[in-house]
C-alpha positions as CSV (number, residue, x, y, z in Angstrom):
1,X,-48.4,114.0,194.3
2,X,-51.1,115.5,192.5
3,X,-52.3,112.1,191.5
4,X,-55.7,112.3,189.5
5,X,-55.8,115.9,189.9
6,X,-54.3,118.1,187.0
7,X,-51.1,119.9,188.3
8,X,-52.3,123.2,187.2
9,X,-55.4,122.7,189.2
10,X,-53.6,121.4,192.4
11,X,-53.8,123.7,195.3
12,X,-50.6,122.5,196.9
13,X,-48.5,123.3,193.8
14,X,-49.3,127.0,194.3
15,X,-47.0,129.4,196.1
16,X,-48.1,131.9,198.8
17,X,-47.4,134.6,196.4
18,X,-49.7,133.0,193.8
19,X,-52.5,132.9,196.3
20,X,-51.8,136.6,197.6
21,X,-52.0,137.9,194.0
22,X,-54.9,135.6,192.9
23,X,-57.8,137.8,191.7
24,X,-61.4,137.6,192.8
25,X,-60.5,134.9,195.6
26,X,-64.0,135.1,197.1
27,X,-65.3,133.2,194.0
28,X,-62.4,130.8,193.5
29,X,-63.7,127.4,194.1
30,X,-61.7,125.1,196.4
31,X,-62.4,121.6,196.6
32,X,-61.5,119.3,199.2
33,X,-61.9,115.3,198.5
34,X,-62.8,113.4,201.7
35,X,-62.6,109.6,201.5
36,X,-61.9,106.8,203.4
37,X,-59.5,103.8,203.9
38,X,-61.7,101.0,204.7
39,X,-62.4,97.2,203.7
40,X,-64.1,96.7,200.4
41,X,-64.6,93.1,200.1
42,X,-62.0,90.5,199.1
43,X,-61.6,91.9,195.6
44,X,-61.2,95.6,196.1
45,X,-58.3,97.7,197.9
46,X,-58.9,99.7,200.8
47,X,-58.5,102.9,198.9
48,X,-61.7,102.7,196.9
49,X,-63.6,105.7,198.3
50,X,-60.5,108.0,198.3
51,X,-59.4,106.8,194.9
52,X,-62.9,107.3,193.2
53,X,-63.6,110.8,194.8
54,X,-60.2,112.1,193.7
55,X,-60.7,110.6,190.2
56,X,-63.9,112.2,189.7
57,X,-62.6,115.5,190.9
58,X,-59.5,115.2,188.8
59,X,-61.3,114.5,185.7
60,X,-64.0,117.1,186.3
61,X,-61.1,119.8,186.9
62,X,-59.5,118.6,183.7
63,X,-62.8,119.3,181.6
64,X,-63.4,122.5,183.4
65,X,-63.1,125.6,181.3
66,X,-60.3,128.0,182.0
67,X,-63.0,130.8,182.9
68,X,-63.7,128.9,186.1
69,X,-61.1,129.1,188.7
70,X,-61.0,126.0,190.8
71,X,-58.5,124.0,192.6
72,X,-58.4,120.6,194.3
73,X,-57.0,120.5,197.8
74,X,-54.8,117.5,198.8
75,X,-57.2,114.6,199.3
76,X,-58.1,113.5,202.9
77,X,-57.8,109.9,202.7
78,X,-59.1,109.1,206.1
79,X,-62.7,109.4,207.2
80,X,-65.1,108.2,209.6
81,X,-65.4,104.4,208.7
82,X,-66.2,102.7,212.2
83,X,-68.9,100.4,210.5
84,X,-66.3,98.7,208.9
85,X,-63.7,98.3,211.7
86,X,-64.3,94.8,212.4
87,X,-62.6,93.9,209.3
88,X,-58.7,93.9,209.3
89,X,-57.4,97.0,207.3
90,X,-60.0,99.7,207.9
91,X,-58.6,103.0,209.4
92,X,-61.2,105.4,210.9
93,X,-61.3,108.7,212.6
94,X,-64.0,109.6,215.1
95,X,-66.7,111.9,214.0
96,X,-65.2,114.6,216.4
97,X,-61.6,114.2,214.9
98,X,-63.0,114.5,211.3
99,X,-65.0,117.6,212.4
100,X,-62.0,119.2,213.9
101,X,-59.6,118.4,210.7
102,X,-62.2,119.6,208.2
103,X,-62.9,122.9,210.3
104,X,-59.2,123.7,210.7
105,X,-58.7,123.2,207.1
106,X,-61.7,125.5,206.1
107,X,-60.6,128.2,208.6
108,X,-57.0,128.2,207.0
109,X,-58.4,128.7,203.5
110,X,-60.7,131.3,205.0
111,X,-57.9,133.4,206.2
112,X,-56.1,133.2,202.9
113,X,-59.2,134.9,201.5
114,X,-61.0,132.1,200.0
115,X,-64.8,132.1,200.5
116,X,-66.1,129.1,198.5
117,X,-65.2,125.7,199.8
118,X,-66.7,122.3,198.5
119,X,-66.4,119.3,200.7
120,X,-66.5,116.6,198.2
121,X,-67.4,113.4,200.1
122,X,-67.1,109.8,198.3
123,X,-67.8,107.7,201.5
124,X,-71.5,106.9,202.4
125,X,-70.7,106.7,206.3
126,X,-70.0,110.4,206.7
127,X,-72.4,112.9,204.9
128,X,-73.9,114.1,208.1
129,X,-70.5,115.0,209.6
130,X,-69.6,117.1,206.7
131,X,-73.1,118.8,206.9
132,X,-72.4,119.6,210.4
133,X,-69.0,121.1,209.5
134,X,-70.5,123.1,206.6
135,X,-73.4,124.5,208.8
136,X,-71.1,125.6,211.8
137,X,-68.5,127.3,209.4
138,X,-71.2,129.4,207.7
139,X,-72.9,130.2,211.2
140,X,-69.5,131.6,212.3
141,X,-68.4,133.3,209.0
142,X,-71.5,134.6,207.3
143,X,-69.6,135.2,203.9
144,X,-68.1,131.7,203.8
145,X,-69.9,129.6,201.5
146,X,-69.5,125.7,202.2
147,X,-71.0,123.0,200.1
148,X,-71.1,119.5,201.8
149,X,-71.7,117.4,198.7
150,X,-71.7,113.6,198.2
151,X,-69.8,112.5,195.1
152,X,-72.7,110.6,193.5
153,X,-75.4,113.2,194.1
154,X,-74.7,115.2,191.2
155,X,-76.7,114.8,187.9
156,X,-75.5,111.4,186.2
157,X,-77.0,108.5,184.5
158,X,-75.0,105.7,186.2
159,X,-77.9,104.0,187.7
160,X,-79.3,103.2,184.2
161,X,-76.2,100.6,184.0
162,X,-77.3,98.9,187.2
163,X,-79.8,96.1,188.0
164,X,-82.8,97.3,190.3
165,X,-81.6,94.9,193.0
166,X,-78.3,96.4,192.9
167,X,-79.5,100.1,193.0
168,X,-81.3,99.2,196.1
169,X,-79.1,96.8,197.9
170,X,-75.6,97.2,196.2
171,X,-74.3,99.8,198.5
172,X,-70.6,98.7,198.9
173,X,-68.0,97.0,196.9
174,X,-70.6,96.0,194.3
175,X,-71.2,96.4,190.7
176,X,-70.9,100.1,190.6
177,X,-67.8,100.6,192.8
178,X,-66.1,97.6,191.2
179,X,-66.9,98.8,187.5
180,X,-65.5,102.2,188.4
181,X,-62.3,100.8,189.9
182,X,-61.8,98.7,186.7
183,X,-61.9,101.9,185.0
184,X,-59.5,104.0,187.0
185,X,-57.1,101.4,188.8
186,X,-57.7,98.0,187.1
187,X,-54.4,96.6,188.3
188,X,-55.9,96.9,191.9
189,X,-58.9,94.9,191.3
190,X,-58.9,91.1,192.1
191,X,-61.9,89.9,190.1
192,X,-60.9,86.2,190.8
193,X,-61.9,87.0,194.4
194,X,-65.1,88.8,193.7
195,X,-68.3,87.2,195.4
196,X,-71.7,88.5,195.5
197,X,-73.3,89.0,198.8
198,X,-76.5,90.9,199.4
199,X,-77.6,92.0,202.8
200,X,-80.8,90.5,204.4
201,X,-83.7,93.0,203.6
202,X,-86.0,93.5,206.6
203,X,-89.7,93.6,206.1
204,X,-91.6,96.8,207.0
205,X,-90.7,100.4,206.9
206,X,-87.2,100.4,208.1
207,X,-84.1,100.1,205.9
208,X,-80.3,100.3,206.0
209,X,-80.5,103.7,204.3
210,X,-83.2,106.1,203.4
211,X,-85.9,107.9,205.4
212,X,-86.3,105.4,208.1
213,X,-82.9,104.0,208.7
214,X,-81.5,101.5,211.5
215,X,-78.0,101.7,213.0
216,X,-75.7,98.8,211.5
217,X,-72.2,97.8,211.1
218,X,-70.9,95.8,208.1
219,X,-70.4,92.7,210.1
220,X,-74.2,92.6,210.8
221,X,-75.0,92.2,207.2
222,X,-72.1,90.6,205.4
223,X,-69.5,88.0,206.0
224,X,-67.3,89.0,203.0
225,X,-67.4,92.7,203.5
226,X,-69.3,93.1,200.2
227,X,-72.9,94.4,200.0
228,X,-73.9,93.9,196.3
229,X,-72.7,91.9,193.3
230,X,-69.3,92.7,191.9
231,X,-69.1,89.7,189.7
232,X,-71.0,91.5,187.0
233,X,-68.8,94.7,186.9
234,X,-67.1,95.4,183.6
235,X,-64.6,98.2,182.4
236,X,-67.2,99.6,180.0
237,X,-69.8,100.2,182.6
238,X,-67.2,101.8,184.8
239,X,-66.1,104.2,181.9
240,X,-69.6,105.1,181.2
241,X,-70.5,105.8,184.9
242,X,-67.3,107.7,185.4
243,X,-68.1,110.0,182.3
244,X,-71.6,110.6,183.6
245,X,-70.8,111.5,186.9
246,X,-67.7,113.8,185.9
247,X,-70.1,115.7,183.7
248,X,-72.3,116.3,186.6
249,X,-69.3,117.7,188.7
250,X,-68.4,120.0,185.9
251,X,-71.8,121.3,185.9
252,X,-71.9,121.6,189.7
253,X,-68.6,123.4,190.0
254,X,-69.5,125.9,187.4
255,X,-72.7,126.7,189.3
256,X,-70.8,127.0,192.5
257,X,-68.6,129.5,190.9
258,X,-71.6,131.6,189.8
259,X,-73.3,131.1,193.3
260,X,-74.2,134.0,195.5
261,X,-75.7,133.4,199.0
262,X,-79.4,134.0,198.9
263,X,-80.6,136.8,201.1
264,X,-84.1,137.3,202.5
265,X,-86.0,140.2,201.4
266,X,-85.7,143.1,203.8
267,X,-88.9,144.3,205.4
268,X,-89.9,147.6,204.2
């Protein structure tokens, strides 16, 4: 049941008495992986985002020192994936459903006495949803510290293993995700079906993602469902990427454990 997460760091294996007796609960770091079940081209399984996020978390928790109390919550495999719903197999929640699920999970751990919750998101279609949840929860509970973090935004060197074109346009099922899946679930990767397909690049200031984005669905930009070049993916690249991202997450979890909410100076 715990999958990639070490069993001694898996929240669901604790008893209610374990939680009731847990010391310094307000500084225990709980981490909710939030993934997606959506198409990833003809060569990768639907579970890519959920698998990668949980694998990163599991390896980070495995490397974390015993002095840092942190637990992985059971992964939320479904996310807001409606940009992919024209491709068979994609399962998507609405933004309002995802907000409700995450809010109610968070309220539950708050009632148990926890005050630090990380929303570890590994799907590019929903960061804004998690940011809304985090802000609203902190507004309701001023002592609740909620961190809406994207899995790949921690310090890492994975980009050095990718071409410039891939870093710019390979946003889905390309070199990075395929290499990472070769490293963690190689038996689920069908490299014989991998094909490169880059999205058309518009001229001007607007782009798919970034400071001036336009709305799009995957069928607008790709026939295969791939946005990038998975044909150049390797196990070696995936292992190096994973190790770099995991090291970043260890650093971030340690910092969250030490974190205290900043307070404005009082006017005297």
